[in-house]
C-alpha positions as CSV (number, residue, x, y, z in Angstrom):
1,X,101.9,92.4,107.2
2,X,100.4,95.7,105.9
3,X,99.5,95.7,102.2
4,X,98.7,98.4,99.7
5,X,96.0,98.2,97.1
6,X,96.9,100.3,94.1
7,X,94.9,100.7,90.9
8,X,96.5,101.9,87.7
9,X,95.0,102.4,84.3
10,X,96.5,101.9,80.8
11,X,99.5,99.8,81.8
12,X,99.5,97.4,78.8
13,X,102.9,96.4,77.6
14,X,102.9,93.2,75.5
15,X,106.5,93.3,74.3
16,X,108.2,94.3,77.6
17,X,109.2,92.1,80.4
18,X,108.6,94.9,82.8
19,X,105.7,97.3,83.2
20,X,106.0,100.7,85.0
21,X,103.1,102.7,86.3
22,X,102.1,105.2,88.9
23,X,99.1,105.0,91.3
24,X,97.7,107.4,93.8
25,X,97.7,105.9,97.3
26,X,96.4,107.5,100.5
27,X,99.4,108.5,102.6
28,X,97.7,106.9,105.7
29,X,97.9,103.5,103.9
30,X,101.7,103.8,103.4
31,X,103.6,102.8,106.5
32,X,107.4,103.1,106.2
33,X,109.2,102.0,103.0
34,X,107.0,100.6,100.2
35,X,110.1,98.6,98.9
36,X,108.9,95.8,101.2
37,X,106.1,95.2,98.7
38,X,108.6,93.4,96.3
39,X,107.1,90.1,95.2
40,X,103.5,91.0,95.7
41,X,101.1,89.9,92.9
42,X,100.0,92.3,90.2
43,X,96.7,91.5,88.4
44,X,95.1,93.0,85.3
45,X,91.4,93.5,84.6
46,X,89.6,94.8,81.6
47,X,86.1,94.8,83.1
48,X,85.3,91.4,81.6
49,X,88.3,89.3,82.2
50,X,91.2,89.3,84.7
51,X,94.5,87.5,85.3
52,X,98.0,87.6,86.7
53,X,100.3,90.2,85.1
54,X,103.4,89.5,87.2
55,X,104.8,90.7,90.5
56,X,106.1,93.9,92.1
57,X,109.8,94.2,91.5
58,X,110.2,97.7,93.0
59,X,108.0,100.4,94.4
60,X,108.8,103.9,95.6
61,X,106.9,106.9,96.8
62,X,107.3,109.9,94.5
63,X,107.9,112.9,96.8
64,X,105.0,115.4,96.9
65,X,103.9,118.3,99.1
66,X,103.9,117.0,102.7
67,X,100.3,118.3,103.1
68,X,98.9,116.2,100.3
69,X,96.5,113.5,101.4
70,X,97.5,111.3,98.5
71,X,101.0,110.1,97.4
72,X,102.0,108.9,94.0
73,X,103.7,105.5,94.1
74,X,105.8,104.3,91.2
75,X,105.7,100.6,90.6
76,X,107.9,98.4,88.5
77,X,106.2,95.1,87.7
78,X,108.1,92.1,86.4
79,X,105.8,90.4,83.9
80,X,105.3,86.7,84.6
81,X,102.5,84.5,83.2
82,X,101.2,81.2,84.4
83,X,103.4,79.3,81.9
84,X,106.5,81.0,83.3
85,X,105.5,80.1,86.9
86,X,104.9,76.5,85.8
87,X,108.4,76.4,84.3
88,X,109.9,77.8,87.5
89,X,108.1,75.2,89.6
90,X,109.2,72.4,87.2
91,X,112.8,73.6,87.4
92,X,112.6,73.7,91.2
93,X,111.1,70.2,91.3
94,X,113.8,68.8,89.1
95,X,116.6,70.5,91.1
96,X,115.0,69.1,94.3
97,X,115.0,65.5,92.8
98,X,118.7,65.8,91.8
99,X,119.7,67.1,95.3
100,X,117.6,64.3,96.9
101,X,119.7,61.7,95.1
102,X,123.0,63.0,96.5
C-alpha cells in the first residue's frame, strides 16, 4: 500500500481531541484519494523527544493550480495516547473473554 509522509509544524493542541493541519506533499506522491490514509499513525517530535499523537481520521487534497508540483493536504488527526490505546485493548480483551464464555 502506498503511503504518504507529511511534515507539519506548530500543530500543538492540548485541550482538543482532534488536531487539524496542512502539509505540502509532492503531487507525484499522491495516488488517487488520500482518504484511504485513515487510521495511519501521527507522531510528534520536538527535536529532542517524540511520541504518538494519534491517528489520521481524515485527509483531503486542497485544490490548487494543476501545474503546481506540490499539493496542500489537509489532515484531521484524532488524538490518542498510549493510555487510551491500552484501555481500548483492555476493553477488547474483556469483550473477547465474555464472548468466549457464551
